[in-house]
SESEVO-907125 format. One record per residue (C-alpha): residue number from 1; residue in three letters; x, y, z. Coordinates in steps of 0.1 Angstrom, whole numbers. Example, Ala and Ser with C-alpha at 12.3 -4.5 7.8 and 13.67 -1.06 7.14 Angstrom:
num, residu, east, north, up
1, ALA, 123, -45, 78
2, SER, 137, -11, 71
END
This chain:
num, residu, east, north, up
1, MET, 225, 196, 71
2, LYS, 206, 170, 91
3, LYS, 219, 138, 75
4, ASN, 212, 102, 85
5, ARG, 184, 113, 108
6, TYR, 159, 89, 94
7, ILE, 176, 55, 100
8, GLY, 159, 34, 127
9, ILE, 147, 64, 147
10, THR, 114, 81, 154
11, MET, 114, 119, 158
12, LEU, 107, 131, 193
13, ALA, 76, 152, 199
14, ALA, 85, 186, 212
15, THR, 64, 190, 242
16, LEU, 97, 199, 255
17, LEU, 118, 193, 286
18, ALA, 116, 207, 321
19, ALA, 149, 225, 314
20, ALA, 133, 244, 286
21, SER, 102, 252, 305
22, CYS, 72, 268, 288
23, THR, 63, 301, 305
24, ASP, 32, 323, 301
25, TYR, 38, 357, 286
26, ASP, 26, 373, 318
27, ASP, 58, 360, 335
28, TYR, 78, 383, 313
29, ASN, 57, 415, 314
30, SER, 76, 426, 345
31, VAL, 113, 430, 338
32, PRO, 138, 430, 368
33, GLU, 155, 463, 374
34, ASP, 190, 449, 367
35, ALA, 180, 433, 334
36, LEU, 195, 444, 301
37, PRO, 178, 474, 286
38, ALA, 167, 452, 257
39, ALA, 144, 433, 281
40, ASN, 120, 463, 280
41, LYS, 117, 461, 242
42, THR, 100, 437, 218
43, LEU, 118, 411, 199
44, TRP, 114, 431, 167
45, GLU, 128, 463, 184
46, ASN, 159, 443, 195
47, ILE, 164, 426, 162
48, SER, 160, 458, 141
49, ASN, 186, 476, 162
50, ASP, 212, 448, 164
51, PRO, 241, 454, 140
52, GLN, 247, 417, 138
53, LEU, 212, 410, 125
54, THR, 207, 434, 96
55, LYS, 200, 406, 71
56, PHE, 176, 388, 94
57, ALA, 158, 422, 100
58, ALA, 157, 430, 63
59, LEU, 139, 396, 55
60, ALA, 115, 400, 85
61, SER, 106, 435, 73
62, GLN, 102, 425, 37
63, SER, 79, 396, 45
64, LYS, 60, 416, 72
65, PHE, 69, 390, 98
66, SER, 82, 419, 118
67, GLU, 46, 425, 128
68, ALA, 45, 391, 145
69, LEU, 78, 398, 163
70, ASN, 64, 431, 175
71, SER, 31, 415, 188
72, PRO, 23, 404, 224
73, ARG, 26, 368, 214
74, PHE, 55, 351, 231
75, TYR, 83, 335, 209
76, THR, 117, 320, 210
77, VAL, 139, 332, 181
78, TRP, 171, 316, 168
79, ALA, 184, 345, 147
80, PRO, 214, 338, 122
81, VAL, 240, 365, 125
82, ASP, 250, 383, 93
83, ALA, 282, 364, 89
84, ALA, 263, 332, 87
85, PHE, 246, 341, 54
86, ASP, 259, 329, 21
87, ASP, 254, 357, -4
88, SER, 236, 334, -29
89, GLU, 212, 321, -3
90, TYR, 205, 356, 10
91, ASN, 199, 369, -25
92, ARG, 176, 340, -33
93, LEU, 155, 348, -2
94, LYS, 154, 385, -10
95, ALA, 141, 377, -45
96, SER, 114, 355, -31
97, ASP, 78, 364, -24
98, SER, 67, 371, 12
99, ALA, 50, 337, 17
100, THR, 83, 319, 7
101, ILE, 104, 340, 30
102, VAL, 80, 334, 59
103, LYS, 77, 297, 55
104, GLN, 112, 288, 45
105, PHE, 132, 313, 66
106, MET, 113, 332, 93
107, GLN, 92, 304, 106
108, GLN, 121, 280, 102
109, HIS, 139, 300, 130
110, VAL, 110, 308, 154
111, THR, 88, 288, 177
112, GLU, 62, 297, 204
113, TYR, 69, 298, 241
114, ASN, 101, 301, 260
115, TYR, 131, 278, 254
116, PRO, 162, 292, 272
117, VAL, 196, 277, 269
118, SER, 211, 263, 301
119, SER, 236, 238, 314
120, ALA, 206, 216, 324
121, LEU, 193, 214, 288
122, ASP, 195, 179, 274
123, ASP, 190, 170, 238
124, ALA, 155, 180, 227
125, THR, 135, 184, 195
126, ILE, 120, 218, 187
127, ILE, 90, 222, 164
128, THR, 92, 256, 147
129, LEU, 63, 276, 134
130, ASN, 64, 259, 100
131, ALA, 61, 225, 118
132, LYS, 97, 215, 110
133, HIS, 117, 195, 136
134, HIS, 151, 208, 149
135, PRO, 176, 193, 174
136, PHE, 182, 217, 203
137, ASN, 207, 215, 231
138, GLN, 230, 236, 253
139, ALA, 257, 237, 225
140, SER, 237, 243, 193
141, PHE, 205, 246, 174
142, ASP, 201, 225, 144
143, GLY, 238, 218, 146
144, PHE, 248, 255, 146
145, THR, 267, 269, 176
146, TYR, 255, 300, 194
147, ASP, 269, 335, 192
148, THR, 248, 348, 221
149, VAL, 220, 331, 241
150, ASN, 191, 341, 263
151, LEU, 186, 377, 251
152, PRO, 153, 387, 268
153, ALA, 125, 408, 253
154, THR, 90, 417, 265
155, ASN, 75, 391, 242
156, GLY, 101, 364, 241
157, VAL, 137, 353, 241
158, MET, 164, 353, 214
159, HIS, 195, 332, 207
160, LYS, 219, 343, 179
161, ILE, 233, 314, 159
162, ASN, 262, 310, 136
163, GLY, 244, 294, 107
164, LEU, 211, 292, 87
165, SER, 188, 263, 94
166, GLU, 182, 247, 61
167, PHE, 146, 244, 50
168, TYR, 134, 210, 37
169, TYR, 100, 204, 21
170, ASN, 81, 175, 35
171, LEU, 72, 147, 11
172, TYR, 38, 161, 4
173, GLU, 50, 196, -3
174, ASN, 78, 182, -25
175, ILE, 53, 167, -50
176, ASP, 45, 202, -63
177, ASN, 83, 208, -70
178, LEU, 90, 175, -89
179, LYS, 108, 179, -122
180, GLY, 109, 152, -148
181, CYS, 82, 133, -129
182, ASP, 52, 151, -144
183, SER, 31, 119, -148
184, LEU, 32, 112, -111
185, LYS, 28, 148, -101
186, ASN, -2, 154, -124
187, TYR, -19, 122, -112
188, ILE, -16, 131, -75
189, GLN, -24, 168, -79
190, ARG, -56, 158, -97
191, TYR, -69, 146, -63
192, ASP, -58, 176, -42
193, GLU, -86, 192, -21
194, PHE, -88, 221, 3
195, TYR, -106, 219, 36
196, LEU, -112, 243, 65
197, ASP, -89, 237, 95
198, VAL, -113, 246, 123
199, ASN, -86, 244, 149
200, ALA, -64, 270, 133
201, SER, -92, 292, 122
202, VAL, -106, 321, 143
203, ILE, -143, 314, 153
204, GLY, -168, 341, 145
205, PRO, -205, 345, 153
206, LEU, -233, 321, 144
207, VAL, -252, 333, 114
208, ASP, -286, 316, 106
209, GLY, -275, 287, 128
210, LYS, -242, 282, 109
211, GLN, -207, 288, 123
212, THR, -187, 316, 107
213, TYR, -150, 323, 110
214, LEU, -133, 357, 113
215, ASP, -101, 341, 99
216, SER, -105, 310, 79
217, VAL, -74, 288, 75
218, LEU, -75, 264, 45
219, LYS, -53, 233, 43
220, LYS, -48, 208, 15
221, ARG, -51, 171, 16
222, ASN, -50, 144, -10
223, ASN, -72, 113, -14
224, VAL, -47, 93, -34
225, ILE, -21, 97, -7
226, ARG, -46, 89, 22
227, SER, -66, 62, 5
228, ILE, -42, 44, -19
229, MET, -7, 51, -5
230, ARG, -21, 50, 30
231, ALA, 5, 74, 42
232, ASP, 5, 109, 58
233, LEU, 32, 125, 37
234, GLU, 26, 158, 54
235, ASP, 32, 145, 89
236, GLU, 65, 159, 102
237, ASP, 64, 133, 130
238, SER, 66, 104, 106
239, THR, 96, 92, 85
240, TYR, 91, 78, 51
241, ALA, 111, 68, 20
242, MET, 92, 76, -11
243, LEU, 99, 62, -45
244, VAL, 93, 88, -73
245, PRO, 92, 73, -108
246, ASN, 104, 96, -135
247, ASP, 83, 99, -166
248, LYS, 102, 71, -183
249, ALA, 96, 47, -154
250, TRP, 59, 58, -152
251, ASN, 53, 52, -189
252, ASP, 70, 18, -189
253, ALA, 50, 7, -158
254, TYR, 18, 20, -173
255, ALA, 24, 0, -205
256, ARG, 29, -32, -185
257, ILE, 0, -27, -161
258, SER, -29, -13, -182
259, PRO, -34, -45, -204
260, CYS, -43, -64, -171
261, TYR, -73, -40, -168
262, ASN, -89, -43, -203
263, TYR, -126, -37, -196
264, ILE, -154, -40, -221
265, PRO, -183, -16, -219
266, LYS, -208, -43, -209
267, MET, -199, -75, -191
268, ASP, -222, -106, -189
269, TYR, -214, -139, -173
270, MET, -228, -174, -174
271, ASP, -245, -189, -145
272, LEU, -235, -226, -148
273, LEU, -258, -237, -120
274, LYS, -289, -231, -141
275, LYS, -281, -261, -162
276, THR, -262, -293, -157
277, THR, -252, -295, -193
278, VAL, -232, -271, -215
279, ALA, -248, -237, -212
280, SER, -253, -215, -242
281, SER, -250, -177, -245
282, THR, -288, -174, -242
283, ASN, -284, -186, -206
284, ALA, -263, -156, -197
285, THR, -272, -133, -168
286, THR, -264, -96, -170
287, ALA, -238, -88, -144
288, LYS, -244, -60, -119
289, ALA, -210, -45, -127
290, ASP, -199, -13, -110
291, LYS, -208, 14, -135
292, ALA, -206, -10, -164
293, ALA, -218, 15, -188
294, GLU, -191, 41, -182
295, ALA, -161, 44, -205
296, SER, -140, 13, -200
297, ASP, -109, 33, -210
298, GLU, -113, 56, -180
299, LEU, -116, 27, -157
300, GLN, -85, 10, -172
301, ASP, -65, 42, -169
302, SER, -76, 48, -133
303, LEU, -66, 13, -121
304, ALA, -33, 14, -140
305, CYS, -24, 47, -123
306, ARG, -36, 34, -89
307, ASN, -14, 3, -92
308, ILE, 17, 24, -100
309, VAL, 14, 46, -69
310, GLN, 1, 20, -45
311, ASN, 35, 8, -34
312, LEU, 57, 39, -35
313, VAL, 59, 48, 2
314, PHE, 78, 29, 30
315, SER, 80, 37, 67
316, ASN, 112, 35, 86
317, TRP, 98, 13, 114
318, HIS, 101, -19, 93
319, GLN, 135, -35, 93
320, GLY, 133, -46, 57
321, ASN, 128, -9, 46
322, LEU, 161, 3, 60
323, PRO, 181, 0, 27
324, LEU, 157, 24, 11
325, PHE, 168, 50, 38
326, GLY, 205, 43, 30
327, ASP, 212, 20, 59
328, TYR, 233, -9, 47
329, SER, 250, -15, 80
330, ALA, 228, -44, 91
331, VAL, 220, -77, 74
332, VAL, 184, -73, 65
333, PRO, 160, -94, 44
334, ASP, 155, -84, 8
335, SER, 118, -77, 15
336, ALA, 103, -43, 21
337, TYR, 69, -35, 34
338, SER, 49, -7, 18
339, THR, 24, 15, 37
340, SER, -3, 0, 16
341, GLY, 4, -34, 32
342, ARG, 24, -53, 6
343, PHE, 56, -73, 11
344, LEU, 79, -66, -19
345, THR, 111, -84, -27
346, ASP, 141, -77, -48
347, ILE, 148, -43, -31
348, GLN, 183, -43, -46
349, ASN, 168, -35, -80
350, VAL, 152, -4, -65
351, LEU, 186, 8, -53
352, ILE, 202, 0, -87
353, HIS, 175, 21, -105
354, THR, 177, 51, -82
355, VAL, 190, 80, -101
356, ALA, 188, 106, -73
357, THR, 182, 108, -36
358, ASN, 168, 139, -20
359, GLU, 164, 147, 17
360, MET, 130, 159, 29
361, SER, 120, 172, 64
362, ASN, 102, 139, 71
363, GLY, 121, 114, 50
364, ILE, 138, 110, 17
365, THR, 128, 106, -20
366, ARG, 144, 82, -44
367, ILE, 139, 92, -80
368, ILE, 138, 59, -100
369, ASP, 140, 53, -137
370, SER, 123, 19, -135
371, LEU, 95, 4, -113
372, THR, 110, -30, -107
373, PHE, 86, -47, -82
374, ARG, 73, -81, -94
375, PRO, 38, -80, -109
376, TRP, 25, -109, -89
377, GLN, 33, -90, -57
378, THR, 15, -58, -70
379, TYR, -9, -54, -99
380, ASN, -13, -90, -110
381, PRO, -17, -113, -79
382, THR, -26, -150, -77
383, ILE, -63, -156, -76
384, VAL, -71, -181, -48
385, VAL, -106, -197, -44
386, THR, -110, -221, -15
387, ARG, -147, -227, -16
388, PRO, -173, -231, -44
389, VAL, -194, -203, -31
390, LYS, -203, -168, -40
391, TYR, -217, -138, -20
392, VAL, -250, -122, -28
393, ASP, -259, -91, -8
394, GLY, -232, -101, 17
395, ARG, -246, -136, 22
396, GLU, -228, -168, 12
397, THR, -245, -188, -15
398, GLN, -232, -223, -22
399, THR, -225, -230, -59
400, THR, -229, -267, -60
401, LEU, -252, -292, -77
402, LYS, -269, -323, -63
403, VAL, -257, -317, -27
404, ASN, -273, -297, 1
405, LYS, -243, -289, 23
406, LEU, -205, -283, 21
407, THR, -183, -288, 51
408, THR, -150, -271, 58
409, HIS, -124, -294, 73
410, ASN, -95, -280, 94
411, ILE, -69, -307, 101
412, PRO, -43, -296, 128
413, TYR, -7, -299, 114
414, GLU, 3, -320, 144
415, ASN, -22, -347, 132
416, LEU, -2, -349, 100
417, VAL, 33, -353, 115
418, GLY, 52, -382, 98
419, ARG, 28, -383, 69
420, ASP, 48, -361, 45
421, SER, 41, -385, 16
422, LEU, 5, -372, 15
423, PHE, 18, -338, 4
424, SER, 47, -349, -18
425, LYS, 29, -338, -50
426, ILE, 26, -301, -40
427, PRO, 53, -280, -56
428, ARG, 71, -252, -36
429, MET, 52, -226, -55
430, LEU, 18, -238, -42
431, ARG, 28, -247, -7
432, GLN, 25, -211, 5
433, TYR, -12, -213, -4
434, VAL, -20, -249, 4
435, LEU, 1, -251, 36
436, PRO, 4, -215, 48
437, SER, 31, -210, 75
438, LYS, 9, -187, 96
439, SER, -19, -213, 99
440, ARG, -21, -242, 123
441, PHE, -44, -262, 100
442, PHE, -46, -278, 66
443, SER, -80, -268, 53
444, TYR, -102, -281, 25
445, VAL, -139, -282, 16
446, ALA, -159, -314, 10
447, VAL, -194, -325, 3
448, ASP, -212, -336, 35
449, SER, -209, -374, 33
450, THR, -245, -378, 44
451, ASP, -256, -362, 11
452, ILE, -241, -389, -11
453, ASP, -234, -421, 8
454, GLY, -256, -450, -5
455, THR, -269, -429, -34
456, THR, -262, -424, -70
457, GLY, -254, -387, -66
458, LYS, -226, -371, -85
459, PRO, -217, -338, -68
460, GLU, -205, -310, -90
461, PHE, -186, -279, -78
462, CYS, -187, -245, -95
463, PHE, -159, -222, -84
464, PRO, -165, -184, -90
465, LEU, -132, -170, -101
466, GLU, -137, -134, -89
467, ASN, -114, -105, -97
468, VAL, -97, -122, -127
469, ARG, -76, -98, -147
470, SER, -73, -97, -185
471, THR, -41, -118, -185
472, THR, -28, -153, -188
473, TYR, -30, -176, -158
474, HIS, -18, -211, -152
475, ILE, -47, -229, -135
476, TYR, -43, -255, -107
477, VAL, -68, -275, -86
478, VAL, -57, -292, -54
479, THR, -78, -323, -45
480, VAL, -76, -341, -12
481, PRO, -79, -378, -5
482, ALA, -99, -394, 24
483, GLN, -66, -404, 40
484, VAL, -59, -368, 52
485, GLU, -86, -371, 78
486, LYS, -88, -409, 81
487, HIS, -54, -425, 75
488, ASP, -69, -460, 72
489, ALA, -96, -450, 46
490, ASP, -99, -470, 14
491, VAL, -76, -457, -14
492, LYS, -99, -447, -43
493, PRO, -91, -426, -74
494, TYR, -110, -395, -86
495, TYR, -121, -393, -122
496, LEU, -127, -356, -128
497, ARG, -134, -332, -157
498, PHE, -132, -294, -157
499, TYR, -151, -268, -177
500, LEU, -146, -231, -178
501, SER, -172, -205, -187
502, TRP, -158, -170, -196
503, THR, -167, -139, -216
504, ASP, -149, -129, -247
505, ALA, -141, -93, -259
506, ALA, -174, -91, -278
507, ASN, -193, -100, -246
508, LYS, -202, -134, -259
509, GLN, -203, -163, -234
510, GLN, -179, -191, -241
511, TYR, -176, -226, -226
512, THR, -142, -244, -227
513, VAL, -130, -278, -216
514, LEU, -97, -276, -197
515, PRO, -69, -280, -205
516, ASN, -74, -257, -234
517, GLY, -50, -274, -257
518, ALA, -21, -270, -232
519, LYS, 2, -298, -222
520, SER, -2, -311, -187
521, SER, 23, -329, -165
522, GLN, -5, -347, -147
523, GLU, -18, -382, -156
524, ILE, -45, -376, -182
525, THR, -67, -403, -199
526, THR, -93, -399, -226
527, ASP, -122, -420, -235
528, ASN, -109, -426, -270
529, GLY, -73, -415, -266
530, GLU, -77, -384, -288
531, SER, -105, -360, -279
532, THR, -96, -333, -254
533, ALA, -134, -328, -250
534, THR, -134, -358, -227
535, VAL, -101, -353, -209
536, THR, -102, -369, -175
537, TYR, -79, -362, -145
538, VAL, -70, -391, -123
539, GLY, -40, -380, -103
540, ASP, -23, -402, -77
541, PRO, -48, -420, -54
542, GLY, -42, -415, -17
543, ARG, -22, -382, -22
544, VAL, -30, -346, -22
545, ASN, -30, -340, -59
546, VAL, -22, -308, -79
547, LEU, -42, -311, -111
548, ASP, -26, -289, -138
549, LEU, -53, -275, -160
550, GLY, -28, -256, -182
551, GLU, -28, -220, -193
552, PHE, -57, -198, -202
553, THR, -58, -162, -213
554, PHE, -89, -141, -203
555, PRO, -95, -113, -229
556, ALA, -116, -91, -206
557, CYS, -110, -79, -170
558, TYR, -135, -88, -142
559, TYR, -117, -70, -114
560, GLY, -141, -51, -92
561, LEU, -172, -63, -111
562, ASP, -200, -86, -100
563, ALA, -194, -107, -131
564, TYR, -169, -136, -130
565, PRO, -158, -166, -150
566, SER, -166, -200, -134
567, LEU, -147, -233, -132
568, MET, -170, -264, -131
569, MET, -156, -295, -116
570, MET, -175, -328, -120
571, HIS, -171, -366, -119
572, THR, -169, -386, -151
573, LYS, -179, -418, -135
574, THR, -215, -427, -126
575, TYR, -225, -443, -93
576, THR, -255, -463, -104
577, SER, -238, -495, -92
578, SER, -224, -503, -58
579, ALA, -193, -516, -76
580, ASN, -185, -481, -89
581, ARG, -191, -466, -55
582, LYS, -166, -490, -40
583, LYS, -141, -485, -67
584, TYR, -141, -447, -72
585, ASP, -140, -418, -48
586, GLN, -174, -403, -49
587, GLN, -170, -376, -23
588, MET, -151, -346, -38
589, ARG, -126, -328, -15
590, VAL, -108, -296, -27
591, ALA, -82, -275, -9
592, GLY, -85, -248, -35
593, VAL, -84, -235, -71
594, TYR, -53, -214, -79
595, LEU, -49, -191, -109
596, ILE, -12, -183, -110
597, PRO, -2, -155, -133
598, LYS, 20, -168, -162
599, GLU, 49, -146, -152
600, TYR, 49, -160, -117
601, ASN, 45, -196, -129
602, ASP, 74, -191, -153
603, TYR, 95, -176, -124
604, TRP, 90, -207, -103
605, ALA, 96, -231, -133
606, ASN, 130, -215, -136
607, LYS, 137, -219, -99
608, GLU, 128, -256, -97
END
């Protein structure tokens, strides 16, 4: 058994060592006069006449691999002696079909070229004919000691060993053998495809200008594994830990994820920029949705399955993944990194819900009875909109009214040192978005001041909320005062109102004033003290403000569609007088609009 071979190591490629030099077959056609008589015979002739190798010979003969051992092709063979065979394992192999015997036993003990054993041989890695990796040195092969070494033949060399090299499926091969995990297996197998391996096939003549092959070798690949998991589970040179949800875990995850992708057969959206007042459903524009007419249930099912499998594979190169390989020796952060590029926390829950661990030739599988990753890190992420723009045919189109230009401001963090009070209103949950640690700048978008100074203009922003799921979000808008860029600027308050356009389950356009009946922790005033239709957000003048627009539930999913709901942001004060322009902040500045999934918002509320 090759235990603990996946922790913190990368398997060596077996281009092998100078000590185990590769030699052309021609070097062995001429046998020295004092060589053993066996040197004048093929590998198969020597094996079939060796009283210690009767079981090895029987399996080679049954599977017809004896023909390869009798051919001119040069091989090195590590042949288990009869005493090494367990009766049950031998009987299992004898009862198997020829393809199984060849792949799991014969090719497991044979490689091409010449690999002798000598005192100069250091630790090496052998790649056998079935592409599996084996440690090889002067004392053992795959951990098994030698009975006899360097037995020559006309077409190779043989070492007799005191054990059977155990065959392990790689992670891709193992999918076909999963039991109790039919949901995962059936989903992945649905996307298996066969292709011609031109490098392994034997080229034939050109016929009508097309290449033919005398011997076509077909191999299998899978688009889910390549495109969604982004892992080569068949690569024996890689090392992965793969989470395998059993059917219970799959069904539970599916029930949680699929409601976030509740599509309706047709999706329209309201273009708020066509009117400055409340738009009606007759002002709706038909969305150019991706295959909007196709069955919404199929799209929902496809995305639910995709989100289950997207974060199941982890490479051993990342420190945070080591606990998934069984390495608990080092203090590592509780944050793994999947091959699809997601950081996932709470790895201890994965370990707790592991019901079985199985070794593969290129990693391990963990059978899990629950998929515990947090939804906001996987299928239901935060929606972040930093500019009131949309993209049409790859070009940016500003979604603003009464202004001609938007300007992005990037303020270096060093310019803000000692001015922490500016950001005192930003909760920890939003700091990762508003003040990202990997950036050197605090960024926001603003109306170009030349468009509004000395005028009565009232700029209005319309934020396209793309890729919104059919779920409940807590909506925040972060506004920026003039003091961020000019510390001595006049302190003026904003008086703002927000409207949301969205599509209901019957594809009717709706228009809602926010907050939608939700309580808000921000300072809110009303024109008459009662009507939420005229709610105005003031915030704290001179600070970066987080305006809490409350919770909103979208009944239909927009993910992947051209359609989107829109958030309109506008002033409630007019600037017809110079007195108002001096009293109120006319120039809107916004760091971003953030739709935080309710589960994530509740998680942070419990942490504060």
